[in-house]
Phi, psi and omega in degrees: 000127184242123179231152181241345181288331180230117179257082185300313178303324179293319179297317179297315181296321180294320178296316179294325178295322178297316178295321179295321178294320178297317179296321178295316178299320180298315182293321178295320179296314181295321179289328180282329181263339184077008183245139174281328180249109176250336178223162180301328182290342180294320179193088185304311181295317179297324178297315181299311182296315184294324179292324175296317179295321178297323176296318177298321180298317179296320177296319179295317179300320179289325175299319177297316179296321178298316180295321178297320179292320178298321177298321178295320178297316181295320179298319178294317179297315182293328177299320178291319180294327178297321177295321178296319177302316180297319179294319179295320178296322178292322177296319179299318179298321179294322179293316178298321179294316182292334179293343177278059188296337180286348182237000181236138180283160177303327180293322179291321177295322177296322177295321176298321180297322179297320178293321179297317178301317181294318180295318180295320176297322179294322178298316179294323179295317177298319179301323184274342189245347180295119184222163172216110180058035181088355180269120177289132188257324191233015180260009180099357179296331180263010178272164179273148176263134185243153179219138174082020178284123180274119180294334180282346181251322183233116181286326181201142178221142180224117180266119181268337180192143179208135178250119183275340177051056177067012176259160181278343181205167179229121179276140179240120179249126181244121179236115180280123182252342175213131188283153170283141182226152168268153170296128187221133173235136186247140178234126181291149176264004185238016179269151171099352180209119181290330183271000176082007182290336181255013179298132174078011180225167174285122188280338179205161180306130188218138170245126182251133172260112185249125179230146178212189183296340182262350180148189182221154179216168171237133180234137179249138180229137180276158177301136178092352178293134180294146178299333177298326178287328174298316178302315180298317180297319179294315184291331178294339181253011186299327181290342179266340185244330189078021180236136177236166180224158179204151173286138179291122182056026180058029183234112183297333179286345175277343179106191180224164180233134172262127182229150167290149182286340180240170179262153170116168183290343177279350179262145178205164175225136178226126180228126178228145175271124181272117182074188179080177181292168179298147181294125177191174179297326182284342178261014181064340184252110176213119180260141177225163174228157175280133180293322186266002179073011180290146180293147182279130180227355183287133179275349181245166179306110190288336182275354179283343182267119182299334182292332181247001183298333181287347182271353182235156180220138174300131185204155174247354181214142176214136178259160178282188183219136177280147176292145173239129184215145172268129177244110186053040176086351179256139182286122179277170179265120184264148175210094188066235176270357179273140176221140183222156178222141180223093177231165179301332183268337182204127173232117188212149173238135180224142170253108182282148174286160177297328180301322181268317188288344183246012184239038179300132178093345178281125184303134177079357184239011189247007182213156174205165181210157174203176184235141169264111190264355179158195179087196183079175178246119179263120181248122178269110188248352182243175182284346181243140182276081177226162181298330181290340182247022176235151178231133178251128176226152177239138177238113185283161176292142176251023175299149184299333181284354180233005187252138173080028183307130180221130178281119179228110183055041177083356181252136178271115183248145185240179183301327181298339180288353177274352179286164181305129181089353179280169183293342183232029176288171187297321181295315179296317180297320180291321180298320180272356178065029183214108177262006185300312179300320179298314180296321181294321177299317179295318178299316179297318181295316179296318179297317182297313180295318180296322179293322177296316179297316180295320180294317178293322178295318178295322178296317180294317184285314189268342180248301186292310184294318177293325178296318179297316180297320179295316180292324177296320176296319177297319179300317180296315182290319178295318179297320178296321180294316179296319181298319181294335181269315191263325189285148180279142173271104188296324179297315180292316184294321179294322178293321177291327177296316179299315178301316181294321179297316179296315179298319180298315180294313182293321180292325176298318178296318180296319179298321178297317179294321180296322179291327180287335183296325180291334181290344180293343178298330182299334179292333179287337181274002179075000000 
């Protein structure tokens, strides 16, 4: 049957040629772009997954760049802190040299003071000028801002890190659960004489061996010497022993107490009688300590009362006690009156006042609170903007007026007090014959700067560098996943291209033959 109005073979050949051309165009597109998925119609599900992965890759790449920039900031900061360390070490050498007053003239000490003034000014200048891309690093701009800190409860606080978790502030609650104590040994003022004739005095010739964290000495006292004179003798040697003495309730008949000059388990007091009869009530010399470390408040001989006798024990040595405190419900690490906490949400160091740190259990005196209202440096280290992929750190100011804080007679003194006219300049220290406060301020300042450097170094090594390595591994794996979904397989595509080319050529020939078939009708017309 021959018809000319409809050339079915031609239609079939043309449709197949269209499909072959589409297949050829697809292979050419994939080979020219290198991608298997160029449009959503190529692989809808694969497109969705690959775009999500590509978004993750961009976040990971930016996280790596953020960590690298943070490392650069830390390197710049540490370079400035290293200079401050060098200046502090030079100041320490000058102070040690000036303490040799027997071999140095006042003019030489004055010259040392001029160098110290210059070094301290340089430290403050570094604090004010250390920058990275316009960001101030050491002037306190990266420190946290605090509100409601009670000076009577907390002498000093330093926030190293705080996570606000989308809140505008973070409240800090401090609850003292165990008081800080000094090592303390108590001696009654009413032992050794039934008629009271020897109350408040040394009842017999006595030599005491007194030892503390700073060293030991032996002091001899004659019979009849007032206990107040014993206190004076012990206190005159406190800088050599780290042990001080005081009359109980300022009453010699109540006895005296030997105490370590500092708080904490590293502090201790040891008092022994050299020679003489065994220590007992009949030999007038008997030392006791409180078993529970509670502060002494009794105005009368406390061991004479059977009701409280179980709370004391005869002893020749007693160590101090570190404060224990809960910070936002977590037990902090105590060191004397210092307490610190290091958690992902809050990292803080505090120096508690004696009013708070030694009154654990007293109603209304065992807690304090304040708020962290902002500040700090927020570092985005992960591909997602969440609290789990952010780190908060604080860098305190290292200005001389805030560096090296040391409690001296209840006053907090800083590095700036070593400048000319300050409470701890070389002239003042030489006049009073005591360079200990000056030396302690320098030790604290060196420790603070070194701790900041160590903390930043640990952060760079243990957080930034590990974060970069982790993100690089994620980048590699994510990139491989995207490649397996989106990228074209050139070996497969070239073979398909060849097939499409052959089909296109053969289908074109078939279409030509189909069109020629209709012309055969003309032979029927003669």
